N, C-alpha and C positions, 0 to 999 in steps of 0.2 A: 671232401667229405662226404660219403655216402648217407643219403637220408634215412632215416629211421622207417620201417616198414611197420605197417599194422597187422591186425590178427584176424584174418575172414577165413570161416570153415576150418579154424584150428592151424592154419599156415600162415605165415608171414607174406604179408601181399604188398605190392607197390599199388601207384596211382601215378596220372598225369599231373596230380596237382600235388604241391607240398608248401608248406609255412616255415620259416625260420624259428627255432625257440631259442629264445634270449634268457640269459641268466639274468633276474631281476639286479643282482649285484655288479653292477657296471655296463650291464646291456649287451654283453659279449653273445654272439651267436655259440650256444652249446651243439646244436646239431639242426638238421631240417627234419620234419616231419610228414611223412607221406598222409594226404589227407582222403577220407573216405568220401565218395562220390553217392548221388541217390542211387545210382545203380548197385554199388556195395552193399547200400542200407536194405535194398528189395532182396539180394542175393542171401544175406544174414537174416531177413525175418522166415525166408522160402525154407532157408536151411534150419532155423528153429523149430518149425512147424513141422519139420519132416522127422526131426532128431527126437522130437518129445516123445513119442511111443516106446521107442526103445529106452532113453533115459529114465521115464517114470517107472519102468519095470527094475530097474536095476536096485540090488538087494541093500538092505542098509550098511551091510559090512563094505560092499563095494564103494557105495557113498562117503562113507568113512574113511575108507583107505587113500582116495581120494584128495580129502581133504588134510589128512595125515602126509600126503606127498607134497604139498604146498607148504603145510607147516615146517617139516623136515627141509625142505628148499629154503626157506626163508632164514632159518635157524643157520644154515650154514654160506649163507651170503647175505649177513646184516650189514657188514660196512658198506659193501656194494650198494645197497638198497638205500642206506643212510645217505650215502655221498650222493646218489641220485638225487634224493630228495632235497636234499642240501642247496645242491647246485639249479635244479629248475625251479624250486619255489622260495630261496634266499630264507629256508628255516635253518635256525642254528643247529650246526651238528650234533651237539649234545640233544637237543630236543628232537632230532630227526634219528637218533637211535631208540630214543624211548618209544617214537611212533614205530620204529620196525618193530620192537619187543613187542609192543601193544597188538600189532598184528599179527606175532607168531601166536599169542595168546587166543586171537581172537579164531584163527584156523583150529587151535587146539580146542577150543570149545565146539567148534563145528565139529570136528572129527567124533568128539564125545556124543555130541546132542544130536547126530546124525543117526544113533541107535536108539533114541529116546524118543522119537515121534510116537507118542503113543496114541490109542483109541480108547475106548470104554465100551462094559457092558452097559445096558441101559436098563434099569429094570421097568417092565411095560406092562407087567402082571398087576396093573392098580385098581384094576376094578373087574367084575366077571367077564366082563366081554371080550378082555385082552387077556386071560389066564393061561392061553394056549399060545402066544405069543412069545417070541425071543427078539432082542435087538442087540445089535454093536455098531458102535460109531467109528470108523477110520478115517486118518486124512490123506489126500490123494494130493500131487502137486498140483499149483493152480494153471502152469502152463509157461509158455514164452516170456520172458521178463524185459523189460528196458530198465538199465541202471544208470543213472546219470548222476557223476561224482562233481565234486567242488575241488579247487586250488589247493585248500588250507592243510588238510591231511590227503596227500594223493596216493597214500597207501591203505591207512587203517580205515578211511571212510569207504574205500573201495571195498577191502576186505569185507566190513559191516553188510556190504551189498552181495556180493560175489559169494564169501563163504555159506550163508544160508541158502542161497541158490544151489549150491552145490550138494550141501546137504540133506535138502529134499529133494533133490533131483528135478529142479526147473531149469531149461537152457535157458541162455541170456546173451543180451548183448550191452555190454560197458561201452559207454561214452564217457570217456575223462574230461577234464576240466582241458579247454585248450591253451591255458596257461602251463598247465603242468600234466601232459600226456605221457611223458617216458618213463616214470616210475610206473605207471599201470600196463605199458607195453613190455617193461621187464618182468612184470609178474604173470604176464603171458608167456614167459620161457618156461614157468613152474607149470602154468595151467597146461601146455602142451606136455608136459611127462605125467600127467594126472591122470592119465588112462579114460579121459572123458569121450562120448561117444563125437564121432567128426559132426562138424556143424552145429553142436548144443553150447557151443561158446564163439563170441568175437569180443575184441577191443577195436572200436572205431573213432579216432580221433575226428571230428568235422564240426563244422559251425553249427549254430543253432536253425538254420534255415534247411540244411542237408537231414537234420536229425530230427526236422518236424516227424515224420512217421513214427518213430519212436514213441511219441506221444500218442498220435490218433490212429493210429492202425489198430482197426479191432482186432486182428492175429494175435496181438500183444495183450495178455491177461493180466499185469502187472507193470505199472509204471512206480519205481522208486528214485526219488529225487531230493538230492541235498543240495541247498543254494538259499538265493534270494526270495523273501516272502511274495514278492511282485511278480516274480517270475513262477515261482511254485503253484501260486495260487490260478494263475493264468493257465499252466498246465491241468491242473486239475479240472478246468472249467472244460477244455479243450479235449478230455480224454476219453470224453464217450464212457462206456460201461465197465471199463477195466477199473482193477482195484488200485487205488493211487496212496501210495505213502509219502508223506512229506515231512521233510525235518529242515526247518526253515531258522529264520534268525531270532536274535532274543537281545533283550536290553537288560541284562541281569544284574541284580542287587545282593549287597550282602549287610546285613543288619547287626550291629555289634551292640549288646547290653552292658550295663556296667558291670558285669563279671566276667567279662571279656578277658582271656588270657592274652594281653596286649603284646608282649613277648614273641608269641606263637601267631599271633592272629595278622599282626602286620605285615611280616614278609610274605605271608601266603596271600594275603590280599593284594599285594603289590604284584605277585609271580600270577595271581588271576588274571590281574588288569592288563598285564603287560608280556606276557608270554606269547611267545610268535609275534612280538609288535601287535598284541590286541587283535591278531586277525583269527578269531574265534568267536564262533556265536554263542559260547558259554564264557564268555570272559566278565570279568567283574567290570561293569560301566559305573552305576550307580553304589556310592557308598554313604551308608546311612549309621553318623554315630551320637549314640546318647550323649546329652550335653553334659554329664558328669565323667566322660572321659576324652571327650572330643579334642580338646587342647593337645593332650599326651599325645593320644593316636595318632593324631593329625601330624605332629614333630616325627613321630614315629615312621609314617606314612612316607612321607618326604623323604627322610634320612635314606629307608630303604631304597627309595625310586633312584635316587641320585646316585645310588652304588651301582646301578646296574651298568652292564658294560654295551657299550652302543659297538658294532664293529663288523668283521668279515664273517660270513655265516659258518666258513669253515675253520674257523678258530674257536678251540675248545672253550676258550674263555669269554666270548660273545654271549650276551643275554638279548640284546637287542638288534633287530636285523633290518635291511630295508624294507619298506613296502613292497607289495607284489608290482605296484605299479606307479608311476609320478602321479596319474587322477587320481590314487588313492590318497597319495600327501596333499594334493589341492584340496580335496574334499575335506581333509583333517584341520587345514589352514581355513576354511570358510566356514565350518561349524563352531571352530571355537573362539574365531571373531565374533560371530554373532550370538556365543553363548552370553558373553559377559562373563560376570564372577569375577574372583582373583585368580589369576594365574599362581599357583604356589611352587611351581617346577617347571621345564621343560618348554615346549611351545616353539621348539628350534628345527629348523629344516635345514638339511643339505640334500638337493636331490629329491630321489625319493624315501631318504633316510628321515625319521621324525622321532625326535627324542621323545621319551615317556612323559607325559603331561599331566598333573593333577589340577583340577580347578575347582573352588570352594565358591557355593551358592550358585551356579550359574542361574541364568532366568528359566523360569518356567517356561514350558509350552516349544521351547526352541529344538532344533532337531536334534541335536546332543542330549537334550534331558528325554526326549521320547521315541527318538529311532535308535538303530542299530548302527553305532559309531564304526565297528571292524576295524578298530585302530588303536594305537596306544596314547588312550585319553581316559581317564576316570572322573566322576566328579565326587564330591564330599559336602552332603549335608547333616546337619543336626536335627536332633527331635526328643521330646522329651517324655510321650508316652508311646509305649510299647505298639499298641492297637494302632495309634496313630500311622507309626512307621510301616506297618505292613500293610496299612491303606496306601501309603506312598510308594510302597514296591509293587503294589498291583496296578498303578495308575500309569498303564502302559499298555498296547496293544498287543504286546507279545506277552508270552507265557511259558518260558521254557526251563530254568532253573532259578533258583535263588538260596542264598547263605543266611543262617542265622546262628552267632555266637551267644550261647546262653548255657546255664547250668539248669535252670529251671523247668522241670517236667512240664510245668503247667503251660510255660510259655513254648515250650516244645510242640505239645499238642495243639496250641492255638494256633501256632503258625503253621504247623501241618496243615490244620482245618481251613486257615484263612487265606493261606496264599494260593493264587490262581497259576500254579506252575505245573510243571510235568513231574519236577522233583524238587525236593527240597533238603539241604546238606545242613544240619547241626555241627556246630565247631568246624565249620570248614566252607571254603567257597563253593560258588555254582561251577565253578571251572573243573569238575570232578566226573570224568565218565569212566565206568567201571566196565568192563567189558560183556558181562552178564545181564546188567541192569536193563531193565525197560526203558531205553532211550527216548524221548521225544518230548513233544511239547502242545499246549494247548493254545488256542486262541490263534493268532496272527503266527505263532510258532510252527504250526504244523497239524497233521495227523498221521495217527499210526505210532509204532513204536518199531524201533530196532533192538539190537542185542538178540543173539542168535536164537534162543527159544523163542523169544516175543517175535521176532521176523518170520517165523515159521507161521504164526497166525494168518500171515497176510500170504505168504507164498504157498500155504497149502489150503484146501477147503475140506469141509468136512461131510462125508456122505455117512447113511444110515442104512444098515441093510437088516430088515424085518422080517424075521423065518415063523411061519405059525406052524403048529404040531398039530399033524391031524391023527385025531384019537377015534 
């Protein structure tokens, strides 16, 4: 079996180093992946710097055309990408197909937004001293970018970094997760067809030590990282003067008021808690139920959870897949054991499979209550006062997203003003990301926003042109 080559200077390239890529479901080797070395990283950074003058002169229609080529390529190869995602990440195939569809939308948005990078005419004749002046403000690409993506969405989270970079004219190095590099390398096939200047893009699988210059090198002007809070904030501290965008962890909660549509809400909450076995930063981890509906809602949550199908990711019926590795399953067992509370369902393990688990009233200040579980477990607590529930939602170092089920406009406004989150979902779960929304968090959940147009705010910089009319 030939090892998978990476992309350097827009070409497939091999290395003396390679690592096996294993399917988390069963552990079989999918293929070997050539690994970039420090020398390859240096070549790529230098090539980005050299290509940038040509790249930033591309017209909007040229940048849009490149995004459209990738968009069309994804549409033509949906099943190939979905199968690749399912095999290397053990994501249920039906969820993998949804991810490909979302990536298609992401590149479609980039195609459109590439022609909408607008500036403004600034009125500067604000007093007599400047009445002969005119000003315009335009946006220009910031320069070479490092894009570092996680394992859990190996296509769409890559797309949310790559697509805006192409749309606004920034060269980039993409470092995919060491656990799921194959999907990003497959995307390279489409990048190679997108008429991008040579040296303006690279896809380089490598370990963290090798990737260190992607964080520290001053020639790189923007670092975009999605991953754990501990790693992300350390990167920001080491990144120097470059712009840093961090999409980090969450400890997301949902609040259910008495008027909650239980028939709708219960299966949605279960989906939010256990989609991709909880391995998503906007998964539902904490469930707060008003005491007046708590008993019935809890019954419905248990029932919906127990109906989930645990099995082979390539089976269309599968809802729950194996966790990415045995260490993740070990962590689930440890956190659940220390959390206490009443196990309502689940808490069963076979190898790296972990059955979806609901726990009632865990002990406060345990890791499960305070940190990001990133696995198939959610906690249930009750409350009597809405404002107290909002305070409990805020009682975390994370601030990514939250969901509130209510039809009271006063409560909706109070939740929006009170919750310390990047986004608040009303009558839905926090596990909602729409491709054109400003996605990101506050507190330990990160800094900056993604969503094509909002990513432009970081990947471009404003310049102001002042003209004086001599009379």
